[in-house]
N, C-alpha and C positions, 0 to 999 in steps of 0.2 A: 242229763248223763248214763245215768243205769238206765233209764226208759229205752234210749237208742242203741243200746249196748244189749238189752234184751231182745230189742227190735230184729237187730242185726242176727243176732244168735238162731233167734224163731224162724227168720225168712228162709224161705224154700229154697235151694239152689236153683240160679237165673242159667238163661241157657248159655252165658259165659263162663259160668264156672264149669259148668258140664263140657262145655268146648276145652275148658284147659284142663281139665283133667283126662280127658280122652288123650289131648297131646301129649301129657304127661305119660300116660302108662304106654303109649305109643314109642317115645323116647326111652324108657326103661326098658323094655321089650328088645330094640334097638340095639343097647348098652348091652346087654346081656347077651344076645348073637355075636357082637362084637367082642365081647370076654371071651366067650365060648371057642372064640374063632382063634384068637391069640393065646391063650391055653392049650389049644390043639397045635399050633405052629410050635409051640415050645417045647411039647412033649416027643414031638416029632425026631426022628434023626435026620439031621443036616444033610442035605445031598454034597455029595463029595466036589470039593473044585478042582477041574483039571488045573494040573500044572503049565506055567507058561513055558512056550516052546522057545529056546532062546534063541535068539536073532543070531545069524549067520553075517559073521564079520569078513570083510574081505582081508587079503592078509594085508600084515600091517608090517610097516619096516619099522624097527624101534632101532636106534641109534646107542648102543651098548657103551656107558663111558666105564673106565676104569674107577674102584670103589677108591675112595680117599683113604689117606693113611689116616692111623690114630695115633691122636695128638693129645700129650697130656697138658693140662691147664698149668699156665704157669704160676708162681706165687702173687705176682702183681694183679693176675685176674683173679685169682681167690681173695685176696684182700679186698678188690675193688667189690666183688660182686657181696662179700659180707657187709659190705660199709653201704651199699645199696639196700641190701636186706634189714639192716638195721634200722635205716633212716625211715622205709617203709613200715617197721613194725612199730616205731615211735609215732609216726603220722597217724596210724591204726589207732594205736593207746590213746593219742590226745583226741581222736576225734570220740571214741568209748568215753573217755572221760567226760568230756563236754557234754554228751549226750545224755550219762548219768547224774550230772550236776545241773543241769537244765530241769530233768522230770522231778528232783524232789521236790518236797513242798515245806 
């Protein structure tokens, strides 16, 4: 094993190795050019973007309705909304409790 290792290390580079190195150097040079181009774009001031021209809309006919009158909620509506909120909160708390107990070891 050591003889093979020594033979491999002392072997002169073949045509495949040289071609590989040439290709690798070309790729590295190309990457440097790309990075330089990107760095140049980042440092330049971006071109101003023209604002879009609003589209001319034909005259629209709008049916104006009178606003609705202000109405205060009744005690029944308030009680019903409170009960529904309490039921949703209890359901949410139950889900949280189930999740916490299912994850305990």
